[in-house]
C-alpha positions as CSV (number, residue, x, y, z in Angstrom):
1,M,11.0,26.2,-25.3
2,A,11.3,22.5,-25.5
3,A,8.2,20.3,-26.8
4,P,6.7,18.4,-24.1
5,N,7.7,14.7,-24.0
6,T,4.5,12.9,-25.6
7,A,6.6,9.4,-26.0
8,P,4.6,6.6,-24.6
9,A,6.2,5.3,-21.1
10,K,7.7,1.9,-21.6
11,P,5.8,-1.3,-20.3
12,I,6.5,-1.9,-16.4
13,N,6.5,-5.5,-15.6
14,R,4.2,-6.0,-12.7
15,I,5.1,-8.6,-10.1
16,Q,2.4,-9.4,-7.9
17,E,2.5,-13.0,-6.4
18,N,0.4,-12.6,-3.4
19,L,-1.9,-15.3,-2.1
20,L,-5.1,-13.4,-3.2
21,A,-3.9,-12.4,-6.5
22,R,-5.4,-14.7,-9.1
23,N,-9.2,-14.6,-7.2
24,E,-8.8,-11.2,-6.8
25,R,-8.2,-10.7,-10.3
26,R,-11.2,-12.5,-11.7
27,L,-13.3,-10.1,-9.2
28,L,-12.0,-7.2,-10.5
29,N,-12.3,-8.3,-14.1
30,W,-16.2,-9.2,-13.4
31,L,-16.5,-5.8,-11.4
32,C,-14.7,-3.8,-14.7
33,A,-17.1,-5.5,-17.1
34,R,-20.3,-4.2,-14.9
35,M,-19.2,-0.8,-14.4
36,P,-21.2,1.9,-15.5
37,P,-19.6,4.5,-18.3
38,F,-19.9,7.4,-15.5
39,V,-17.4,5.5,-13.3
40,T,-14.2,6.3,-14.6
41,P,-10.4,5.7,-13.3
42,D,-10.0,9.0,-12.0
43,R,-13.3,8.7,-9.7
44,L,-12.0,5.7,-8.5
45,T,-9.0,6.7,-7.4
46,W,-10.6,9.7,-5.5
47,T,-13.1,7.1,-4.2
48,G,-9.9,5.4,-2.6
49,M,-8.9,8.5,-0.9
50,V,-12.2,8.9,0.8
51,G,-11.9,5.5,2.5
52,A,-8.5,6.0,3.4
53,I,-9.9,9.4,5.2
54,C,-13.0,7.5,6.4
55,V,-10.0,4.7,8.1
56,F,-8.2,7.7,9.6
57,A,-11.4,9.4,11.2
58,G,-12.6,6.1,12.5
59,Y,-9.6,5.2,14.2
60,V,-9.2,9.1,15.5
61,A,-13.0,8.7,16.8
62,S,-12.5,5.7,18.6
63,N,-11.0,7.6,21.4
64,R,-14.5,8.5,22.2
65,G,-16.0,5.0,21.5
66,D,-15.0,2.0,19.8
67,A,-18.1,1.9,17.4
68,W,-16.1,4.3,15.5
69,L,-13.9,1.7,14.5
70,W,-16.7,0.1,12.0
71,L,-16.2,3.4,10.3
72,S,-12.5,2.3,9.5
73,I,-13.5,-1.1,8.3
74,A,-15.9,0.2,5.8
75,G,-13.1,2.4,5.1
76,Y,-10.9,0.0,4.1
77,F,-13.4,-1.8,1.9
78,V,-14.0,1.6,0.1
79,Q,-10.3,2.2,0.0
80,W,-9.7,-1.8,-1.6
81,F,-12.5,-0.8,-4.1
82,G,-11.1,2.4,-5.3
83,D,-7.4,1.6,-5.4
84,S,-7.8,-1.7,-6.9
85,M,-10.2,-0.6,-9.4
86,D,-8.9,2.4,-11.1
87,G,-5.9,1.1,-12.9
88,S,-7.8,-2.3,-13.3
89,L,-10.6,-0.2,-14.9
90,A,-7.9,1.9,-17.4
91,R,-6.8,-1.5,-18.6
92,F,-9.9,-3.3,-19.4
93,R,-11.2,-0.3,-20.9
94,K,-8.1,0.3,-22.8
95,I,-7.8,3.8,-21.6
96,E,-4.6,3.6,-20.1
97,R,-2.3,7.0,-19.6
98,P,0.4,5.4,-18.5
99,R,2.5,8.4,-16.9
100,Y,0.0,10.2,-15.5
101,G,-1.8,6.9,-13.8
102,Y,1.3,5.9,-12.3
103,F,2.0,9.1,-11.0
104,L,-1.3,9.7,-9.4
105,D,-2.0,6.0,-8.3
106,H,1.3,5.8,-6.3
107,S,1.0,9.4,-4.9
108,C,-2.6,8.6,-3.6
109,D,-1.1,5.5,-2.4
110,G,1.6,7.0,-0.2
111,L,-0.9,9.6,1.4
112,A,-3.5,7.0,1.8
113,T,-1.0,4.8,3.5
114,A,-0.1,8.1,5.4
115,L,-3.6,8.4,6.7
116,V,-4.1,5.1,7.9
117,V,-1.1,4.4,9.9
118,V,-1.2,7.6,11.2
119,G,-4.8,7.2,12.5
120,I,-3.7,4.0,14.1
121,G,-0.9,5.9,16.0
122,L,-3.6,8.5,17.1
123,S,-6.2,6.0,18.3
124,K,-5.6,4.8,21.9
125,Y,-4.6,1.3,21.0
126,V,-1.3,1.7,19.3
127,L,1.6,4.7,20.1
128,L,2.2,6.8,17.3
129,E,6.1,6.0,17.6
130,V,5.0,2.6,17.3
131,A,2.7,3.3,14.3
132,L,5.5,5.5,12.6
133,V,8.2,2.5,12.4
134,A,5.5,0.6,10.4
135,L,5.1,3.9,8.1
136,V,8.8,4.4,7.6
137,G,8.7,0.4,6.8
138,Y,6.2,0.7,4.1
139,L,7.6,3.6,2.6
140,L,11.3,2.2,2.4
141,L,9.8,-0.4,0.6
142,S,7.6,1.9,-1.6
143,I,10.9,3.4,-2.5
144,H,12.4,0.2,-3.4
145,A,9.6,-0.5,-5.9
146,F,10.0,2.8,-7.5
147,L,13.7,2.2,-7.9
148,S,13.2,-0.9,-9.4
149,V,10.9,0.0,-11.9
150,R,13.6,2.8,-12.9
151,V,16.4,0.3,-12.7
152,L,14.9,-3.0,-14.0
153,G,11.5,-2.0,-15.2
154,E,9.8,-4.2,-12.8
155,L,6.9,-3.2,-10.2
156,K,7.1,-5.6,-7.2
157,L,3.5,-5.4,-5.6
158,S,4.2,-8.3,-3.2
159,Y,6.6,-9.8,-0.7
160,L,6.4,-12.8,1.2
161,N,3.1,-13.9,-1.0
162,A,1.5,-10.8,0.4
163,G,0.5,-7.6,-1.0
164,P,-1.6,-4.4,-0.3
165,T,-4.7,-6.6,0.0
166,E,-3.6,-9.4,2.6
167,L,-2.0,-6.3,4.5
168,R,-5.5,-4.6,4.5
169,L,-7.3,-8.1,5.9
170,I,-4.6,-8.3,8.5
171,L,-5.4,-4.6,9.6
172,I,-9.5,-5.4,9.4
173,A,-8.5,-8.2,11.7
174,L,-6.4,-6.0,14.0
175,T,-9.3,-3.5,14.2
176,L,-11.8,-6.1,15.1
177,A,-9.4,-7.5,17.6
178,M,-9.3,-3.6,19.1
179,M,-13.0,-4.1,19.7
180,A,-12.9,-7.3,21.0
181,F,-10.1,-7.0,23.6
182,G,-9.6,-3.4,24.0
183,S,-6.0,-1.6,24.9
184,Q,-4.5,-4.1,27.8
185,P,-0.7,-3.5,28.6
186,A,1.9,-6.5,27.6
187,L,5.2,-5.2,27.9
188,F,6.7,-3.3,30.5
189,G,3.2,-1.6,31.4
190,I,3.4,0.6,28.6
191,L,3.5,-1.1,25.1
192,T,-0.2,-3.2,24.3
193,W,-0.4,-6.4,22.1
194,F,-1.2,-4.2,19.3
195,D,2.1,-2.1,19.8
196,V,4.0,-5.1,19.6
197,L,2.1,-6.3,16.7
198,V,2.1,-3.3,14.5
199,G,6.0,-2.7,15.3
200,G,6.6,-6.0,14.6
201,I,4.8,-5.6,11.3
202,G,7.1,-2.7,11.0
203,S,10.3,-4.1,11.7
204,L,9.6,-7.0,9.5
205,L,9.2,-4.4,6.3
206,I,12.5,-2.7,7.2
207,V,14.5,-5.9,7.3
208,L,12.7,-6.6,3.9
209,F,13.5,-3.4,2.4
210,V,17.2,-4.3,3.5
211,L,17.3,-7.6,2.0
212,Q,15.8,-6.7,-1.3
213,T,17.9,-3.7,-1.5
214,A,21.1,-6.4,-1.1
215,I,19.3,-8.8,-3.7
216,T,18.6,-6.0,-6.5
217,A,22.2,-4.6,-5.9
218,R,23.8,-7.8,-6.5
219,R,21.6,-8.0,-9.6
220,L,22.6,-5.2,-10.9
221,A,26.3,-5.7,-10.1
222,R,26.0,-9.1,-12.2
223,D,24.6,-6.9,-15.0
224,E,27.3,-4.2,-14.8
225,P,30.5,-5.1,-13.8
226,P,33.0,-2.8,-12.5
227,I,35.0,-1.0,-15.4
228,D,38.6,-1.2,-15.4
229,W,39.5,2.6,-15.4
230,R,43.2,1.7,-16.1
231,G,42.5,0.5,-19.2
C-alpha cells in the first residue's frame, strides 16, 4: 500500500481586488485577535453553513410572510462571519491545514451558494428557473477559479472589483427591496424586477466566465507554445 501524500501543499497566490477587501481585512484581523480559544476554524466553517441554512429557510418561509426575510438577512451576516473568519483565524494562529482547509472551505462554499440561490428561487419573488441561471454562472466562475489554482497557482477571489462580501451586500439590498416593494410583474406579466435583476447577474457571471476562460487560455498558450511534432 502506498504511503499517504503528506507533502505540504504549494502556496496559492490569492488575488482579491474587491472594493471592501482592505477594510474587511482590518476587521477580520481585529476579530481574530479577540477570538477565544474554543473558537476554531472548523467551528467557524460550520457556523457559516448554519448561516446559509438560515438564508435558505428565510426565503422559503417568506411565502408565508415577508417578516421571514429578516431570517435570511441575519443568515447572510452569520454566513459572512463563518465563511470569512475560518481561514483568517487559521492563518492568524498559524495553524493552517492547506489541503484540508482548501477542500472543506470550497466544498462548503458550493453547498452554501446552492442553498442561498435555490432559496431565492423558492421564494415568491424570483422564479426558480431564473435563480438557477445565477447558480450556473456562480458555479462556472468557481470552476474557473479552481482550474486557475491548478494551472496558474492563482486563486482569483474577485471580479469587476466585487467579491463574495460585495455580493452578499447586494443580496441583502435585494432582500430589503423584496420587503419594501413586493413582487410586481415587470416583463410579459410573468417576470418581476427581481427576476430581471437576478437573471441579469447570472448572465453577467456567465459572460465573465467566458471572458476569463479566453484570457487564461491565451496566457497559457503563450507560456506553452505549440510543439512542432514533425521535428
